[in-house]
N, CA, C and O of each residue as an XYZ file, in Angstrom:
636
protein
N       6.791     50.790     13.845
C       7.208     49.703     13.109
C       7.593     48.519     14.199
O       8.280     48.705     15.204
N       6.976     47.197     13.767
C       7.353     46.128     14.627
C       8.543     45.287     14.026
O       8.557     44.821     12.887
N       9.473     45.173     14.908
C      10.851     44.685     14.676
C      10.584     43.117     14.451
O       9.916     42.469     15.257
N      11.178     42.529     13.246
C      11.289     41.114     12.761
C      12.045     40.434     13.815
O      13.109     40.919     14.201
N      11.476     39.101     14.424
C      12.159     38.377     15.377
C      12.668     37.155     14.594
O      11.915     36.589     13.801
N      13.863     36.758     14.788
C      14.600     35.625     14.547
C      14.006     34.396     14.696
O      12.990     34.581     15.366
N      14.128     33.173     14.398
C      13.511     32.077     14.791
C      14.206     31.612     16.235
O      13.503     30.855     16.904
N      15.421     31.951     16.759
C      15.782     31.779     17.981
C      15.102     32.615     19.006
O      14.595     32.242     20.064
N      15.187     33.906     18.465
C      14.553     34.903     19.516
C      12.813     34.719     19.651
O      12.294     35.005     20.730
N      12.034     34.274     18.605
C      10.651     34.063     18.777
C      10.551     32.891     19.758
O       9.573     32.802     20.500
N      11.609     31.929     19.780
C      11.826     30.534     20.822
C      11.611     31.184     21.990
O      10.616     31.101     22.711
N      12.483     31.765     22.128
C      13.134     32.587     23.466
C      12.049     33.116     24.057
O      11.697     32.860     25.208
N      11.451     33.919     23.237
C      10.072     35.051     23.803
C       9.141     34.279     24.134
O       8.454     34.579     25.110
N       8.832     32.835     23.246
C       7.806     32.243     23.724
C       8.127     31.595     24.975
O       7.176     31.655     25.753
N       9.218     30.949     25.474
C       9.358     30.426     26.446
C       9.386     31.563     27.647
O       8.913     31.310     28.756
N       9.848     32.547     27.398
C       9.906     33.658     28.570
C       8.527     33.903     28.918
O       8.138     33.953     30.085
N       7.802     34.054     27.926
C       6.294     34.159     28.371
C       5.559     32.943     28.767
O       4.481     33.342     29.208
N       5.597     31.964     28.813
C       4.711     30.724     28.887
C       5.520     29.964     29.830
O       4.787     29.020     30.127
N       6.380     29.864     30.334
C       7.296     29.007     31.340
C       6.685     28.648     32.304
O       6.898     27.527     32.767
N       5.668     29.586     32.922
C       5.138     29.598     34.142
C       4.134     28.624     34.345
O       3.811     28.067     35.395
N       3.589     28.465     32.961
C       2.281     27.476     32.882
C       2.661     26.195     32.452
O       1.717     25.438     32.225
N       4.027     25.658     32.243
C       4.457     24.301     31.768
C       5.161     23.722     33.082
O       5.689     24.301     34.032
N       4.992     22.481     32.815
C       5.840     21.516     34.033
C       6.995     21.353     33.499
O       7.900     21.654     34.277
N       7.393     20.941     32.323
C       8.770     20.797     31.517
C       8.502     21.183     29.923
O       7.581     20.980     29.132
N       9.521     21.707     29.880
C       9.716     22.028     28.234
C      11.301     21.769     27.842
O      12.247     21.709     28.629
N      11.325     21.627     26.329
C      12.554     20.921     25.671
C      12.730     21.879     24.418
O      11.754     21.931     23.669
N      13.603     22.482     24.156
C      13.757     23.040     22.725
C      14.446     21.950     21.754
O      15.180     21.050     22.163
N      14.096     22.170     20.400
C      14.895     21.566     19.360
C      15.131     19.916     19.614
O      16.252     19.420     19.499
N      14.056     19.204     19.938
C      14.018     17.896     20.209
C      13.337     17.087     19.269
O      12.394     17.489     18.586
N      13.923     15.689     19.228
C      12.811     14.724     18.442
C      12.149     13.793     19.528
O      12.735     13.045     20.311
N      10.860     13.998     19.406
C       9.970     13.065     20.205
C       9.194     11.830     19.427
O       8.939     10.689     19.812
N       8.919     12.504     18.181
C       8.278     11.185     17.090
C       9.413     11.042     15.857
O      10.594     10.730     16.010
N       8.654     11.393     14.452
C       9.500     11.266     13.564
C       9.995     12.503     12.942
O      10.532     12.582     11.837
N       9.752     13.478     13.783
C      10.086     14.918     13.351
C      10.869     15.805     14.487
O      10.777     15.606     15.698
N      11.590     16.733     13.912
C      12.139     17.520     15.125
C      11.126     18.609     15.580
O      10.296     19.044     14.782
N      11.194     19.043     16.851
C      10.222     19.914     17.316
C      11.009     20.978     17.903
O      12.018     20.815     18.589
N      10.268     22.496     17.463
C      11.066     23.453     17.852
C      11.013     23.673     19.574
O      12.033     23.924     20.216
N       9.863     23.556     20.104
C       9.625     23.281     21.440
C       8.648     22.079     21.726
O       7.581     21.981     21.120
N       8.964     21.373     22.459
C       8.020     20.474     23.145
C       7.671     20.699     24.792
O       8.565     20.766     25.635
N       6.761     20.765     24.995
C       6.067     21.271     26.241
C       5.190     20.043     26.947
O       4.414     19.310     26.334
N       5.508     19.976     28.486
C       4.700     19.058     29.026
C       3.757     19.861     30.047
O       4.374     20.393     30.970
N       2.491     20.022     30.039
C       1.806     20.735     30.723
C       1.623     20.356     32.224
O       2.054     19.225     32.449
N       1.267     20.789     32.967
C       0.993     20.608     34.441
C      -0.226     19.357     34.746
O      -0.419     18.744     35.796
N      -0.807     19.263     33.685
C      -1.722     18.305     33.332
C      -1.066     16.902     33.002
O      -1.641     15.861     33.322
N       0.329     16.908     32.258
C       0.809     15.917     31.562
C       0.390     15.564     30.120
O       0.673     14.480     29.610
N      -0.445     16.741     29.359
C      -0.263     16.806     28.127
C       0.794     17.301     27.186
O       1.355     18.306     27.623
N       1.145     16.967     26.246
C       2.088     17.486     25.518
C       1.545     18.461     24.364
O       0.617     18.262     23.581
N       2.327     19.488     24.477
C       1.968     20.714     23.042
C       3.256     20.559     22.318
O       4.292     20.346     22.948
N       3.242     20.639     21.257
C       4.537     20.955     20.266
C       4.369     22.250     19.557
O       3.385     22.430     18.840
N       5.275     23.155     19.721
C       5.164     24.510     19.421
C       6.023     24.535     18.228
O       7.228     24.317     18.351
N       5.546     24.760     17.192
C       6.151     24.957     15.824
C       6.561     26.366     15.094
O       5.661     26.963     14.505
N       7.701     26.846     15.106
C       8.261     27.959     14.888
C       8.576     28.566     13.343
O       9.552     28.251     12.664
N       7.691     29.356     13.018
C       7.708     29.715     11.361
C       8.416     31.480     11.459
O       8.278     32.113     12.506
N       8.853     31.849     10.732
C       9.247     33.010     10.744
C       9.108     33.822      9.344
O       9.360     35.010      9.145
N       8.730     33.041      8.614
C       8.110     33.689      6.884
C       7.240     32.875      6.640
O       7.281     31.690      6.971
N       6.206     33.510      5.932
C       5.296     32.992      5.151
C       5.221     31.837      4.197
O       4.285     31.043      4.103
N       6.271     31.848      3.542
C       6.704     30.933      2.642
C       7.204     29.353      3.566
O       7.035     28.219      3.118
N       7.773     29.661      4.790
C       7.854     28.696      5.492
C       6.753     27.894      6.135
O       6.679     26.667      6.071
N       5.885     28.702      6.774
C       4.703     28.697      7.266
C       3.951     27.939      6.169
O       3.529     26.857      6.578
N       3.708     28.167      5.077
C       3.047     27.605      3.943
C       3.550     25.980      3.525
O       2.898     24.980      3.224
N       5.065     26.244      3.667
C       5.496     24.942      3.096
C       5.324     23.978      4.351
O       5.117     22.795      4.080
N       5.379     24.310      5.572
C       5.177     23.177      6.818
C       4.255     22.379      6.450
O       4.488     21.172      6.383
N       2.868     22.967      6.099
C       1.478     22.223      6.035
C       1.944     21.214      4.911
O       1.039     20.383      4.836
N       2.750     20.959      4.174
C       3.016     19.855      3.170
C       3.608     18.779      3.873
O       3.459     17.648      3.410
N       4.360     18.967      5.084
C       5.034     17.774      5.627
C       4.087     16.958      6.105
O       2.938     17.225      6.457
N       4.971     15.405      6.081
C       3.905     14.024      6.210
C       3.514     14.403      7.977
O       2.351     14.141      8.284
N       4.128     14.802      8.747
C       3.853     14.974     10.382
C       2.292     15.537     10.447
O       1.537     15.421     11.412
N       2.037     16.096      9.337
C       0.565     16.877      9.549
C      -0.662     15.732      9.296
O      -1.781     15.814      9.801
N      -0.243     14.751      8.487
C      -1.056     13.491      8.265
C      -1.354     12.917      9.636
O      -2.484     12.677     10.063
N      -0.010     12.692     10.389
C      -0.072     12.273     11.542
C      -0.875     12.957     12.691
O      -1.637     12.421     13.496
N      -0.574     14.079     12.592
C      -1.212     14.904     13.795
C      -2.810     14.939     13.360
O      -3.689     14.767     14.205
N      -3.053     15.136     12.199
C      -4.412     14.942     12.049
C      -5.353     13.746     12.376
O      -6.561     13.721     12.609
N      -4.435     12.785     12.321
C      -4.879     11.308     12.596
C      -4.569     11.003     14.352
O      -4.541      9.853     14.790
N      -4.385     12.026     15.086
C      -3.879     11.641     16.454
C      -2.733     11.239     16.867
O      -2.609     10.707     17.971
N      -1.766     11.426     16.079
C      -0.597     10.680     16.712
C       0.395     11.675     17.026
O       0.364     12.582     16.195
N       1.177     11.821     17.831
C       1.975     12.604     18.227
C       1.593     13.528     19.396
O       1.031     12.920     20.308
N       1.759     14.851     19.596
C       1.398     15.643     20.586
C      -0.200     15.722     20.967
O      -1.127     15.466     20.198
N      -0.305     16.166     22.438
C      -1.873     16.352     22.380
C      -2.330     17.533     21.681
O      -3.478     17.627     21.247
N      -1.463     18.424     21.566
C      -1.863     19.605     20.939
C      -0.714     20.265     19.941
O       0.476     20.046     20.163
N      -1.057     20.922     19.051
C      -0.003     21.341     17.897
C      -0.328     22.832     17.886
O      -1.469     23.291     17.823
N       0.903     23.599     17.961
C       0.720     24.831     17.794
C       1.780     25.645     17.001
O       2.960     25.465     17.300
N       1.445     26.573     15.961
C       2.194     27.169     15.253
C       2.705     28.570     16.122
O       1.822     29.197     16.707
N       3.813     28.952     16.189
C       4.353     30.162     16.695
C       4.807     31.162     15.875
O       6.007     31.073     15.615
N       4.278     31.995     15.436
C       5.030     33.209     14.631
C       5.114     34.312     15.092
O       4.279     34.654     15.930
N       6.163     35.226     14.681
C       6.495     36.462     15.158
C       5.249     37.319     14.774
O       4.522     36.947     13.852
N       4.994     38.471     15.477
C       4.041     39.150     15.225
C       4.253     39.797     14.027
O       3.178     40.052     13.485
N       5.162     40.146     13.432
C       5.262     40.862     12.384
C       4.734     39.973     11.030
O       4.781     40.460      9.900
N       4.393     39.053     11.213
C       3.711     37.982     10.265
C       2.030     37.996     10.387
O       1.320     37.356      9.612
N       1.495     38.847     11.509
C       0.340     38.843     11.679
C      -0.684     38.985     10.308
O      -1.528     38.163      9.951
N      -0.378     40.147      9.726
C      -1.206     40.926      8.448
C      -0.944     39.689      7.147
O      -1.806     39.238      6.392
N       0.434     39.366      7.191
C       0.708     38.669      5.849
C      -0.055     37.103      5.954
O      -0.310     36.552      4.883
N      -0.347     36.530      6.998
C      -1.001     35.377      6.958
C      -2.503     35.054      7.301
O      -3.016     33.948      7.467
N      -3.062     36.272      7.365
C      -4.537     36.204      7.781
C      -5.436     35.683      6.924
O      -6.622     35.540      7.220
N      -4.807     35.286      5.534
C      -5.818     34.687      4.489
C      -5.400     33.309      4.155
O      -5.884     32.720      3.190
N      -4.313     32.664      5.105
C      -3.607     31.440      4.960
C      -4.604     30.690      6.101
O      -4.541     31.106      7.258
N      -5.463     29.653      5.792
C      -6.074     28.807      6.606
C      -5.087     28.308      7.611
O      -3.873     28.242      7.415
N      -5.760     27.937      8.786
C      -4.773     27.410      9.825
C      -5.319     25.888      9.862
O      -6.518     25.623      9.954
N      -4.326     24.955      9.783
C      -5.223     23.348      9.639
C      -6.062     23.102     10.942
O      -5.953     23.745     11.986
N      -6.806     22.194     10.730
C      -7.969     22.077     11.716
C      -7.264     21.337     13.003
O      -7.794     21.577     14.088
N      -6.147     20.480     12.997
C      -5.210     19.879     13.973
C      -4.333     20.897     14.593
O      -3.551     20.506     15.460
N      -4.353     22.148     14.270
C      -3.280     23.060     14.796
C      -3.984     24.490     15.348
O      -5.061     25.020     15.072
N      -2.978     24.840     16.176
C      -3.380     26.202     16.689
C      -2.403     27.317     16.167
O      -1.488     26.956     15.427
N      -2.516     28.521     16.463
C      -1.598     29.497     16.147
C      -1.452     30.617     17.074
O      -2.486     31.130     17.501
N      -0.316     31.071     17.448
C      -0.145     32.096     18.183
C       0.781     32.848     17.809
O       1.674     32.345     17.129
N       0.833     34.206     18.130
C       1.775     35.382     17.859
C       2.654     35.911     18.831
O       2.266     36.398     19.892
N       3.977     35.812     18.437
C       4.855     35.938     19.618
C       5.338     37.547     19.479
O       5.878     37.830     18.410
N       5.215     38.416     20.282
C       5.358     39.749     20.543
C       6.752     39.488     21.556
O       7.070     38.409     22.055
N       7.494     40.837     21.704
C       8.331     40.749     22.720
C       8.186     40.385     24.481
O       8.791     39.713     25.317
N       7.003     41.279     24.420
C       6.317     40.606     26.055
C       5.206     40.225     26.272
O       4.576     40.463     27.302
N       4.662     39.316     24.935
C       3.245     38.832     25.542
C       2.857     37.769     24.211
O       3.515     37.832     23.172
N       1.982     37.022     24.338
C       1.499     35.638     23.323
C       0.147     36.243     23.169
O      -0.567     36.649     24.086
N      -0.156     36.255     21.692
C      -1.474     36.621     21.374
C      -2.058     35.099     20.757
O      -1.505     34.589     19.783
N      -2.962     34.595     21.281
C      -3.418     33.274     20.552
C      -4.499     33.749     19.486
O      -5.445     34.487     19.763
N      -4.302     33.369     18.573
C      -5.316     33.531     17.339
C      -6.172     32.499     17.308
O      -7.365     32.695     17.077
N      -5.615     31.119     17.564
C      -6.583     29.997     17.317
C      -6.097     28.867     18.403
O      -5.021     28.276     18.302
N      -6.943     28.675     19.344
C      -6.357     27.545     20.427
C      -5.973     26.559     19.524
O      -6.423     26.554     18.378
N      -4.987     25.512     20.027
C      -4.792     24.112     19.420
C      -5.760     23.285     20.045
O      -5.739     23.178     21.271
N      -6.645     22.657     19.333
C      -7.450     21.440     19.638
C      -6.623     20.403     20.280
O      -5.423     20.208     20.085
N      -7.421     19.758     21.077
C      -6.964     18.653     21.885
C      -7.157     17.281     20.937
O      -8.290     16.820     20.794
N      -5.979     16.639     20.286
C      -5.921     15.822     19.226
C      -5.910     14.511     19.665
O      -6.158     13.606     18.868
N      -5.575     14.214     21.191
C      -5.966     12.826     21.752
C      -5.943     13.130     23.232
O      -5.712     14.246     23.695
N      -6.191     12.094     23.899
C      -6.294     12.358     25.510
C      -5.133     11.594     26.224
O      -5.032     11.696     27.446
N      -4.271     10.849     25.523
C      -3.352     10.038     25.977
C      -2.137     10.975     26.783
O      -1.748     12.001     26.225
N      -1.657     10.641     27.891
C      -0.928     11.626     28.573
C       0.451     11.428     28.286
O       0.748     10.408     27.664
N       1.493     12.350     28.685
C       2.774     11.760     28.595
C       3.048     10.618     29.491
O       2.577     10.591     30.628
N       3.904      9.535     28.950
C       4.476      8.671     29.741
C       5.796      8.836     30.107
O       6.462      9.757     29.633
N       6.271      8.007     30.935
C       7.624      8.012     31.531
C       8.659      7.947     30.651
O       9.732      8.435     31.009
N       8.553      7.375     29.419
C       9.535      7.285     28.231
C       9.880      8.804     28.057
O      10.937      9.388     28.295
N       8.485      9.356     27.492
C       8.713     10.790     27.021
C       9.093     11.883     28.181
O       9.678     12.908     27.830
N       8.890     11.753     29.034
C       9.225     12.571     30.303
C      10.775     12.457     30.306
O      11.588     13.378     30.224
N      11.033     10.938     30.435
C      12.666     11.011     30.496
C      13.511     11.610     29.367
O      14.596     12.164     29.542
N      12.803     11.414     28.012
C      13.157     12.049     26.954
C      13.423     13.357     26.999
O      14.457     13.810     26.507
N      12.646     13.999     27.510
C      13.052     15.659     27.606
C      13.779     15.780     28.800
O      14.551     16.735     28.712
N      13.859     15.146     29.989
C      14.751     15.496     31.055
C      16.039     15.184     30.251
O      16.897     16.064     30.320
N      16.341     14.065     29.482
C      17.835     14.021     29.061
C      18.111     14.871     28.111
O      19.195     15.454     28.144
N      17.395     15.059     27.305
C      17.431     16.434     26.213
C      17.877     17.621     26.940
O      19.013     18.041     26.716
N      17.242     18.120     27.651
C      17.585     19.363     28.587
C      18.994     19.048     29.288
O      19.797     19.980     29.330
N      19.342     17.877     29.813
C      20.486     17.818     30.667
C      21.731     17.600     29.574
O      22.858     18.005     29.858
N      21.458     16.947     28.333
C      22.646     17.137     27.331
C      22.959     18.497     27.080
O      24.137     18.810     26.907
N      21.903     19.492     27.030
C      21.789     20.770     26.350
C      22.617     21.906     27.465
O      23.351     22.829     27.110
N      22.259     21.531     28.877
C      23.113     22.134     29.921
C      24.317     21.550     29.795
O      25.179     22.421     29.673
N      24.696     20.610     29.774
C      26.055     20.142     29.912
C      26.847     20.661     28.531
O      28.071     20.793     28.503
N      26.016     20.925     27.444
C      26.757     21.120     26.180
C      27.088     22.640     26.376
O      28.200     23.011     26.001
N      26.270     23.511     26.900
C      26.230     25.058     26.965
C      27.509     25.240     28.108
O      28.225     26.236     27.999
N      27.742     24.355     29.084
C      28.354     24.532     30.095
C      29.751     24.323     29.659
O      30.562     25.150     30.075
N      30.317     23.079     28.665
C      31.213     22.772     28.042
C      31.954     23.904     27.212
O      33.176     24.025     27.126
N      30.880     24.810     26.545
C      31.384     25.578     25.467
C      32.019     26.853     26.412
O      32.999     27.544     26.134
N      31.266     26.927     27.452
C      31.621     28.259     28.136
C      33.207     27.903     29.158
O      34.019     28.751     29.529
N      33.261     26.398     29.413
C      34.362     26.279     30.084
C      35.517     26.264     29.241
O      36.527     26.738     29.762
N      35.662     25.695     27.672
C      36.416     25.722     26.952
C      36.773     27.192     26.555
O      37.963     27.450     26.378
N      36.059     27.943     26.439
C      36.266     29.471     26.146
C      37.046     30.168     27.299
O      37.887     31.053     27.142
N      36.659     29.662     28.419
C      37.452     30.178     29.593
C      38.916     29.832     29.430
O      39.779     30.706     29.337
N      39.185     28.490     29.397
C      40.463     27.907     29.298
C      41.123     28.607     27.995
O      42.260     29.077     28.044
N      40.441     28.637     26.996
C      41.211     29.499     25.908
C      41.767     30.719     26.265
O      42.816     31.188     25.825
N      40.882     31.305     27.234
C      41.203     32.868     27.404
C      42.393     32.774     28.358
O      43.368     33.513     28.221
N      42.297     31.788     29.402
C      43.479     31.682     30.232
C      44.855     31.393     29.396
O      45.927     31.885     29.749
N      44.733     30.637     28.377
C      46.088     30.237     27.603
C      46.488     31.630     26.867
O      47.654     31.833     26.530
N      45.657     32.394     26.682
C      46.088     33.517     25.717
C      46.488     34.426     26.546
O      47.222     35.226     25.967
N      46.313     34.699     27.797
C      46.674     35.679     28.590
C      47.878     35.164     29.281
O      48.462     35.864     30.108
């Protein structure tokens, strides 16, 4: 039996399996009019958005969002990829994948590409977009460090 992966674990597994092929990546950030689960800048400076879905209903519902109009008309990332945990493999096989999207399945130790994401446009990441990713990662790193530091301070005061 295949264990079900939560959204955060699917995101983590995707990162663990693909980070070497990326130039930069940032989780949970706004680059356009919507939040992206993972934004990636390739070594060729193309942007891919990974949208993580952990249920069939969430996957179906996502296709009704306005962002898909923009994606289908070449606005947003260069590529758009759905990332689903492998336990959904047989549950989604009869659901069409939008023409503007790709689909991959996330296992614990590998990624299976079901449909490669098409190139939606050829405009490469610009300095503003790169800086947005740097700043997003920077803020998240400091926030995580502050959480750890506060916990350590609280632990000292308890002892």
